[in-house]
N, C-alpha and C positions, 0 to 999 in steps of 0.2 A: 503494499500500499503506500501511498505517498505520505513521506516522512513529515512528522509535525513542523520541523523547521521550514522545509519546502512549501507546506500549505500556508504557513503564516506568512512568509515572503510574498506569496501569490496574493493573498488576501490584502496584504498592504498595497500592492502595485494595482489592485482593481479600483480602488477609490479614484484613482486619476485616469483611468481608461475611459476615453470617449466613447467607445463602442459599446461599452456595457450599458444596458438600459436605453439603446438609442433607438430611434424610429426604424431603423433597419432590422433590429431584432423583433420589434413589434410587428413589422409587415410580415416577417418570415413565419412567424408561429403565432397568429391570433387565436384565442381559445375560447372567448365568451362571445357566442353568436356567430353566425356564418360571416365569412369574409366576403366583403363586397366584390361584384364583378358578375358580368353576364355569361362567363364561361370562357373556355379556352381561346386564346388569340391564336390564329393559324398564320402560316406563312404563305408566300405565293405559290408554293409547289405542293402538290399533293404526294402522298407516299408512293402512288402508282407511277407518277412521273420520275421520281428519284429512284424507284427499283429498276425502271427500264433503263435509265441513263448509267448508273453507276453503283448501285447497292451491292456489297459483297455479302451482306448476311441481314436478315430481319429476324429479330429474337423478341421473345416475352421477357420483360424485365424481372430479375429476382429481387424479392424484398430484402432489405437490410435487416437482419436479425436484431431484435430488440430486447434489451434486458431493463427491466423496471424495478427500481428499488422504491418500495412504498414505506414512507415513514409516517406512523399514524398515531395521532394524538389520543392518548387514553386518560387524559387529566380528569379530576374530579367532576369537572362542569359537564362532562360528557353524559352523566346520568340523567340530565334534565331533559325534558321535552322530547323523549323518544330518540334522542341522539345515538346513544350507544345501542340500542336494539336495532335501529334503522341501519347503523354502520355495520353491524356483525351480518345482517342479512344480505346487505349489499356486497360485501366483500366475498361472501360465501358464493352469492350468485355470479359475480364476475369470475371467480376462479372456476365455476362449475360450467360456464358458457362455453359450448363448443368452438365459438369463434375466437376464444383466448387461446386455442390450441397453437403451439408453436412459440408462444410467447415466454420469455424467460422471466420468472417473477422472484424478487427477494423481499422479505417483510420483516419490519421491526416496529415497535411500539415505544413511545416515550410520554412520560418518564418511565423507566423499567430498568431494573438492575439484571435482569436475564435477557439474553445470555451473558453479559459482561457488566459487572457493577461499576456504576459512575455515571450512567446516563439519566441524571436528575438534576434538579435545580440547586443542590448542594455541591456535588462534585463538578458538575459541569464539564465532563469529560467527553470530547467529542470521539476521541479513540473508542470509547466503549459504545458510544451511540452508533459507530460505524460497524459494529459487528452484528450482522442479521441474526434475528431470531430464527428465521428459516432463509438459508442460503439460497441462491439463484439456481433454478433449475427449469427446464421447459415443462410447460403444461401440454397434455394432450387432450383429445376429444372424448376420453372414456370417463366412466363414472370413477368416483374417489377411490373404490376399491382396487381398481386397475390403473390408477395414476398416483404414483407415490408422491409427486411434488403437490398435486392437488389436496391429497390427504393432509400432507404436512402443514400445508398453509390453512386448511379448515381447522385442523387440530390446534394450531397456534392461536387462531382468531377466538375459538371457543374456550380456550384456556385462560383468557385475559378478562379483567374487569377494570373499571375506572377508578383513578385515585392519583393525588399529587397536583403539582402545578404544571406549568407549561414552559420548560427549559427549551425554547425553539432554537436558539443559537446552536448550542452543541448537537442538538438532533439534527439540524440541517447540514451542519458542518461535517458530522460523521458520515451521513448519507452521501454527500458530495466527495468525500475523501474515498469512500468505497466505490462510487460511480466512476471516479477518474482512473481508479487503479483498474477497472475492469474494461474501460473504453479502448476501442481501436476504431476511430473514425473511418478507416478504410474498409473495414470487414464488418462491423457491428455498431449498433447505437446503444448508449446507455442514457436512460431518463431517471429522473428522481421525482417523486411524487409526494409533496408534503400535504398532508391533511390535517386540520386544525379547527378547533371551535373557540379559540381564544387569542389574546394577544400574549406577547412573550412575557413570562413571569418567572423570574430567577434567571441568573447567569447574566450575559450580556443582552440587555433588553433594546439595544439601539437598532431600530429598523434598518438604518443604512448600512450597518456592519452585517445584519443577517442577509440583506439582500446581496451584499458584496460577494458572500460566500457562494451564492448561485452563480454570480458573474464570473468568479475565478474559474469555476468548474467549466463553464461554458466555453472560457477564453482558453483554458489549458487543454481540454480534451473533447470539446464541442458537446458536453454533457447537457441536456435540456432539463430545466427544472420546471415542473409544473405544481401550481398551488390550488388547493380546493379548500375553500372556506365555508364553514358550517356556521350556524347561528352562534353569535357571540364573538365572532372573529373580526378583524379590521380588515375589510375587503380592500380598501385603499392601500394598506401597507403589504397585503398578499399580492396585488397587482404590481407593486414594485418588485417583489421577489420574482414573480413570473416574467416580468419585463426584463430584469437583469439575467435571468436564466435562460432567456430566448424563447419563451413560449408565449408571450403576449400579455395576456390578462389571466386572472384568476377565475377558477369556476365558482359559482354560487350555489350553494346547497341551501334548500328551503328547510322549513320547521316542521315538527310533527310528522304525520303521515307522509310527507313528500320526501323525507330524508333518503329512504331506500331508493326511490326512482332517481332522484337527483344525483345521487352519488353514483349509482350504477351508470348513468347517462355520461357522467364526466370521465369515469374509467374507460368506457367504450370509445368516447371520443378521442382520448389520448392513444388508446390503442390502435384505432383505425387511422388516426393522422400519421402516426409514424409508420405503421405497417404499409400503408398504401401508397406513400407520396414520396418517399426517398428510396433510391435504387443505387447499388454500386455500379461504377462503370464496368461493362462486360469485358472479356477478354477476347482477343481475336481467335477465329477458329483456324487460322493459318499459323502453324508452329514457328516460333522465333519472330513473329510480327506484332508489334505493339498497336492498340487501336488509337487512332490519331483524335484528340479531343475536338478537333476542327473539322471532323468528319463524322459526327454522330448527329443524328436526328431522331426527334421523338414524335411518333404519330399517334393520333387520337381518332377512334372510330366509336360510333354507337348505332345500335339498331340495324346492322348490316349495311349502313351507308359506306361510301368511299372514304377511306381514312384521310385525314388532313394532317399536315405537318405543322407542328407547334413551334413557336418562335422562342429561340433562346435570347434571354435578357442577360445583361451583365452581372446582376446580383439581385439580392433580395429586395432591396430598396427600390429596383427598377421594375418590379413585377407587375401588377395589374393582373396578367395572366401569363402562361407560358412556363418556362422552366430556366433553371441556372445551375451553374456548378458549385460545389461547396467552396473550392478554391480554384479560381481561374488559372493561377499560375501553375498548380500541380493538382488538378482535379481527381478525386477518388469516388465522388458520389454525384449523382443527378437528382435535383430537387424540384419538384413541381411547385409552381407559385401557388398561393393560397386559393386563389380562384379556380384555377385548374383542379387542384385537389378537391375542393368542394364540389365541382361539377363532376368529377370522377366518382367520388364517393356517393353522390346524390343520383347516380344513373346506373342502375344494375345491368344495363345493356353496354355499358362503356368499356373499351379496351384500349390498353397503352402498348405500343411496341417501340423497339429501339432499332433504328435503321442504321447500319454501318457501312462506311464507304464513300458517302456523298458529302459535299461541303455543307456544313451546318447553316441552316436558315436562321439568320439572327436578326436581332431589333434593328 
């Protein structure tokens, strides 16, 4: 894992980073409500025309493997207004959902001295908070008795009850340390999901310092941090954490009987956003030949219509719709713009393909 000294150094640098909490991060990963836009913007060429002229291969994109660390607040206030009961039901439903198959999930509650003592408002030990109660493992689409990871997660949820304060700083710092250690932007994506019903209570309570933790993980290893606020939380401060962590805005969970549905919907949105819209750059089918970033095109088709070619934009801040590279200088990942992603996810007949060998259609 990232050493304490290295993490502190990163944290110090994040306060001065212009990119952290910028509009670019917000545009790249908005999360409260749908992103604006009428759908994908197409280039001047259709995929059929590209294929006839120059295409070496047309392939279906592979999804970037996703590892999700859920850091869940179990402070004493979760006992009120059906929050804990709704949370338990929602977590179990999400783990049991066949659509979660393939997702790697780790789980930790805070404050909690299990499995490592010190994740509380007295010790404030980020290292302890960074030890998952259930380590990351893939879910499958089988019932719990046939899915060891699902069973471990459900057993962990059922073993806990609320109590204590809300040491948000070490909880998030520990989760980010863990996620940074797991991340490999070229091969897999790590995200942290912070769920809370309160404001920081104990340890470092400075909202800017807490947001900076998410900012650093995003800058260091492209870790995305999502925030889910239940009744009693400060949504404005959670928005700052989400923005700094690259996910845009916090999700808002209602009260009473809506807790279960709202929380499940938030987890599903996070899952589908990252599983559907980020793709690693494919390798060439020709031995010893590298894929040229300037000769990649993305096509979009729906309902049996002729595929159209999406326009590449320089970066997230140029989006509107289309797609862009994670790092234009040394790209390893193709990322769909929010409007394109929303259109894809909202259309069950839509399909994305990657065309290799033709000059990229750019904005």
